PyMOL commands that place a pseudoatom at each C-alpha (Angstrom):
pseudoatom trace, name=CA, resn=MET, resi=1, chain=A, elem=C, hetatm=0, pos=[108.369, 94.430, -166.199]
pseudoatom trace, name=CA, resn=SER, resi=2, chain=A, elem=C, hetatm=0, pos=[105.186, 94.396, -163.607]
pseudoatom trace, name=CA, resn=HIS, resi=3, chain=A, elem=C, hetatm=0, pos=[101.406, 94.009, -164.389]
pseudoatom trace, name=CA, resn=ILE, resi=4, chain=A, elem=C, hetatm=0, pos=[98.476, 94.725, -161.762]
pseudoatom trace, name=CA, resn=VAL, resi=5, chain=A, elem=C, hetatm=0, pos=[95.814, 92.056, -161.527]
pseudoatom trace, name=CA, resn=GLN, resi=6, chain=A, elem=C, hetatm=0, pos=[92.500, 93.027, -159.816]
pseudoatom trace, name=CA, resn=VAL, resi=7, chain=A, elem=C, hetatm=0, pos=[90.757, 90.618, -157.668]
pseudoatom trace, name=CA, resn=SER, resi=8, chain=A, elem=C, hetatm=0, pos=[87.768, 90.815, -155.396]
pseudoatom trace, name=CA, resn=ASN, resi=9, chain=A, elem=C, hetatm=0, pos=[87.852, 91.776, -151.684]
pseudoatom trace, name=CA, resn=GLU, resi=10, chain=A, elem=C, hetatm=0, pos=[86.687, 88.316, -150.662]
pseudoatom trace, name=CA, resn=ILE, resi=11, chain=A, elem=C, hetatm=0, pos=[89.316, 86.737, -152.842]
pseudoatom trace, name=CA, resn=TYR, resi=12, chain=A, elem=C, hetatm=0, pos=[92.312, 89.272, -151.723]
pseudoatom trace, name=CA, resn=LYS, resi=13, chain=A, elem=C, hetatm=0, pos=[91.291, 88.735, -148.230]
pseudoatom trace, name=CA, resn=THR, resi=14, chain=A, elem=C, hetatm=0, pos=[91.552, 84.880, -148.758]
pseudoatom trace, name=CA, resn=LEU, resi=15, chain=A, elem=C, hetatm=0, pos=[94.719, 85.154, -150.220]
pseudoatom trace, name=CA, resn=GLU, resi=16, chain=A, elem=C, hetatm=0, pos=[96.130, 87.437, -147.256]
pseudoatom trace, name=CA, resn=GLU, resi=17, chain=A, elem=C, hetatm=0, pos=[94.936, 85.003, -144.463]
pseudoatom trace, name=CA, resn=VAL, resi=18, chain=A, elem=C, hetatm=0, pos=[96.792, 81.882, -146.494]
pseudoatom trace, name=CA, resn=ALA, resi=19, chain=A, elem=C, hetatm=0, pos=[99.665, 83.903, -147.125]
pseudoatom trace, name=CA, resn=ALA, resi=20, chain=A, elem=C, hetatm=0, pos=[99.846, 84.992, -143.476]
pseudoatom trace, name=CA, resn=ARG, resi=21, chain=A, elem=C, hetatm=0, pos=[99.817, 81.529, -142.581]
pseudoatom trace, name=CA, resn=GLN, resi=22, chain=A, elem=C, hetatm=0, pos=[102.704, 80.927, -144.758]
pseudoatom trace, name=CA, resn=GLY, resi=23, chain=A, elem=C, hetatm=0, pos=[104.471, 83.618, -143.549]
pseudoatom trace, name=CA, resn=LEU, resi=24, chain=A, elem=C, hetatm=0, pos=[104.333, 85.336, -147.283]
pseudoatom trace, name=CA, resn=SER, resi=25, chain=A, elem=C, hetatm=0, pos=[103.061, 88.543, -148.677]
pseudoatom trace, name=CA, resn=PRO, resi=26, chain=A, elem=C, hetatm=0, pos=[100.014, 88.201, -150.505]
pseudoatom trace, name=CA, resn=GLU, resi=27, chain=A, elem=C, hetatm=0, pos=[101.668, 89.171, -153.935]
pseudoatom trace, name=CA, resn=ALA, resi=28, chain=A, elem=C, hetatm=0, pos=[104.265, 86.229, -153.010]
pseudoatom trace, name=CA, resn=LEU, resi=29, chain=A, elem=C, hetatm=0, pos=[101.564, 83.556, -152.580]
pseudoatom trace, name=CA, resn=ALA, resi=30, chain=A, elem=C, hetatm=0, pos=[99.777, 84.697, -155.537]
pseudoatom trace, name=CA, resn=GLU, resi=31, chain=A, elem=C, hetatm=0, pos=[102.813, 84.659, -158.063]
pseudoatom trace, name=CA, resn=ALA, resi=32, chain=A, elem=C, hetatm=0, pos=[103.585, 81.524, -156.378]
pseudoatom trace, name=CA, resn=TRP, resi=33, chain=A, elem=C, hetatm=0, pos=[100.172, 80.135, -157.050]
pseudoatom trace, name=CA, resn=LEU, resi=34, chain=A, elem=C, hetatm=0, pos=[100.233, 81.523, -161.113]
pseudoatom trace, name=CA, resn=LYS, resi=35, chain=A, elem=C, hetatm=0, pos=[103.667, 80.035, -161.490]
pseudoatom trace, name=CA, resn=GLU, resi=36, chain=A, elem=C, hetatm=0, pos=[102.576, 76.513, -160.216]
pseudoatom trace, name=CA, resn=ARG, resi=37, chain=A, elem=C, hetatm=0, pos=[99.285, 77.024, -162.428]
pseudoatom trace, name=CA, resn=VAL, resi=38, chain=A, elem=C, hetatm=0, pos=[101.635, 78.070, -165.481]
pseudoatom trace, name=CA, resn=ALA, resi=39, chain=A, elem=C, hetatm=0, pos=[103.605, 75.230, -165.214]
pseudoatom trace, name=CA, resn=GLU, resi=40, chain=A, elem=C, hetatm=0, pos=[100.621, 72.643, -164.862]
pseudoatom trace, name=CA, resn=GLU, resi=41, chain=A, elem=C, hetatm=0, pos=[99.145, 74.049, -168.181]
pseudoatom trace, name=CA, resn=ARG, resi=42, chain=A, elem=C, hetatm=0, pos=[102.389, 73.956, -169.590]
pseudoatom trace, name=CA, resn=ASP, resi=43, chain=A, elem=C, hetatm=0, pos=[103.221, 70.206, -168.678]
pseudoatom trace, name=CA, resn=GLY, resi=44, chain=A, elem=C, hetatm=0, pos=[99.701, 69.317, -169.955]
pseudoatom trace, name=CA, resn=ALA, resi=45, chain=A, elem=C, hetatm=0, pos=[98.603, 67.638, -166.914]
pseudoatom trace, name=CA, resn=THR, resi=46, chain=A, elem=C, hetatm=0, pos=[96.618, 69.951, -164.870]
pseudoatom trace, name=CA, resn=PRO, resi=47, chain=A, elem=C, hetatm=0, pos=[93.528, 68.083, -163.018]
pseudoatom trace, name=CA, resn=TYR, resi=48, chain=A, elem=C, hetatm=0, pos=[90.831, 67.261, -165.511]
pseudoatom trace, name=CA, resn=SER, resi=49, chain=A, elem=C, hetatm=0, pos=[92.902, 67.824, -168.567]
pseudoatom trace, name=CA, resn=ARG, resi=50, chain=A, elem=C, hetatm=0, pos=[92.831, 65.168, -171.012]
pseudoatom trace, name=CA, resn=ALA, resi=51, chain=A, elem=C, hetatm=0, pos=[96.324, 63.710, -169.849]
pseudoatom trace, name=CA, resn=TRP, resi=52, chain=A, elem=C, hetatm=0, pos=[95.314, 63.319, -166.443]
pseudoatom trace, name=CA, resn=LEU, resi=53, chain=A, elem=C, hetatm=0, pos=[92.000, 62.113, -167.356]
pseudoatom trace, name=CA, resn=ASP, resi=54, chain=A, elem=C, hetatm=0, pos=[93.605, 59.433, -169.405]
pseudoatom trace, name=CA, resn=GLY, resi=55, chain=A, elem=C, hetatm=0, pos=[96.295, 58.837, -166.203]
pseudoatom trace, name=CA, resn=LEU, resi=56, chain=A, elem=C, hetatm=0, pos=[93.224, 58.564, -163.982]
pseudoatom trace, name=CA, resn=ASP, resi=57, chain=A, elem=C, hetatm=0, pos=[91.239, 55.974, -166.020]
pseudoatom trace, name=CA, resn=ASP, resi=58, chain=A, elem=C, hetatm=0, pos=[94.503, 53.841, -166.490]
pseudoatom trace, name=CA, resn=ALA, resi=59, chain=A, elem=C, hetatm=0, pos=[94.856, 53.920, -162.726]
pseudoatom trace, name=CA, resn=LEU, resi=60, chain=A, elem=C, hetatm=0, pos=[91.203, 53.285, -162.176]
pseudoatom trace, name=CA, resn=ALA, resi=61, chain=A, elem=C, hetatm=0, pos=[91.299, 50.310, -164.432]
pseudoatom trace, name=CA, resn=GLN, resi=62, chain=A, elem=C, hetatm=0, pos=[94.342, 48.794, -162.907]
pseudoatom trace, name=CA, resn=ALA, resi=63, chain=A, elem=C, hetatm=0, pos=[92.723, 49.384, -159.393]
pseudoatom trace, name=CA, resn=LYS, resi=64, chain=A, elem=C, hetatm=0, pos=[89.447, 47.542, -161.077]
pseudoatom trace, name=CA, resn=ALA, resi=65, chain=A, elem=C, hetatm=0, pos=[91.732, 44.675, -162.100]
pseudoatom trace, name=CA, resn=GLY, resi=66, chain=A, elem=C, hetatm=0, pos=[93.073, 44.118, -159.099]
pseudoatom trace, name=CA, resn=GLN, resi=67, chain=A, elem=C, hetatm=0, pos=[96.672, 45.491, -160.179]
pseudoatom trace, name=CA, resn=GLY, resi=68, chain=A, elem=C, hetatm=0, pos=[98.708, 48.079, -158.254]
pseudoatom trace, name=CA, resn=GLN, resi=69, chain=A, elem=C, hetatm=0, pos=[99.870, 48.454, -155.105]
pseudoatom trace, name=CA, resn=PHE, resi=70, chain=A, elem=C, hetatm=0, pos=[97.326, 48.450, -151.814]
pseudoatom trace, name=CA, resn=VAL, resi=71, chain=A, elem=C, hetatm=0, pos=[98.215, 50.769, -149.536]
pseudoatom trace, name=CA, resn=GLY, resi=72, chain=A, elem=C, hetatm=0, pos=[97.015, 50.010, -145.589]
pseudoatom trace, name=CA, resn=SER, resi=73, chain=A, elem=C, hetatm=0, pos=[97.945, 53.473, -144.297]
pseudoatom trace, name=CA, resn=THR, resi=74, chain=A, elem=C, hetatm=0, pos=[99.117, 57.040, -144.390]
pseudoatom trace, name=CA, resn=GLU, resi=75, chain=A, elem=C, hetatm=0, pos=[102.632, 55.589, -143.013]
pseudoatom trace, name=CA, resn=GLU, resi=76, chain=A, elem=C, hetatm=0, pos=[102.781, 53.015, -145.634]
pseudoatom trace, name=CA, resn=LEU, resi=77, chain=A, elem=C, hetatm=0, pos=[102.190, 55.417, -148.158]
pseudoatom trace, name=CA, resn=LEU, resi=78, chain=A, elem=C, hetatm=0, pos=[105.003, 57.521, -146.712]
pseudoatom trace, name=CA, resn=ARG, resi=79, chain=A, elem=C, hetatm=0, pos=[107.467, 54.664, -146.501]
pseudoatom trace, name=CA, resn=ILE, resi=80, chain=A, elem=C, hetatm=0, pos=[106.871, 53.640, -150.143]
pseudoatom trace, name=CA, resn=ILE, resi=81, chain=A, elem=C, hetatm=0, pos=[107.453, 57.464, -151.649]
pseudoatom trace, name=CA, resn=ASP, resi=82, chain=A, elem=C, hetatm=0, pos=[110.398, 57.829, -149.433]
pseudoatom trace, name=CA, resn=VAL, resi=83, chain=A, elem=C, hetatm=0, pos=[109.153, 60.801, -147.207]
pseudoatom trace, name=CA, resn=PRO, resi=84, chain=A, elem=C, hetatm=0, pos=[111.017, 60.978, -143.719]
pseudoatom trace, name=CA, resn=SER, resi=85, chain=A, elem=C, hetatm=0, pos=[109.126, 60.185, -140.687]
pseudoatom trace, name=CA, resn=SER, resi=86, chain=A, elem=C, hetatm=0, pos=[107.719, 63.030, -138.248]
pseudoatom trace, name=CA, resn=THR, resi=87, chain=A, elem=C, hetatm=0, pos=[110.121, 61.471, -135.790]
pseudoatom trace, name=CA, resn=GLY, resi=88, chain=A, elem=C, hetatm=0, pos=[113.158, 62.578, -138.027]
pseudoatom trace, name=CA, resn=GLU, resi=89, chain=A, elem=C, hetatm=0, pos=[113.844, 58.646, -138.392]
pseudoatom trace, name=CA, resn=PRO, resi=90, chain=A, elem=C, hetatm=0, pos=[114.634, 57.491, -141.944]
pseudoatom trace, name=CA, resn=ALA, resi=91, chain=A, elem=C, hetatm=0, pos=[111.561, 56.074, -143.463]
for i in range(1, 91): cmd.bond("trace and resi %d" % i, "trace and resi %d" % (i + 1))
show_as sticks, trace
zoom trace
């Protein structure tokens, strides 16, 4: 089953522009965004939700206490989270 959701011309124009940059149709991009948002709501960790704010509070408290890991550069962060480098070499 399909449904129609009306949006303003301004929102649709922005949706078209972003979708074009990503090689998608506006409809495909809107559906992907909505699916992502529904998953966030379902998981209860949307930005500014109670769970998200609790996690932020914990992270800020750890940082204030000097706990956690300092990351000095984007490259270092990418190595920590195991993202391959832009050169194609392993992180």
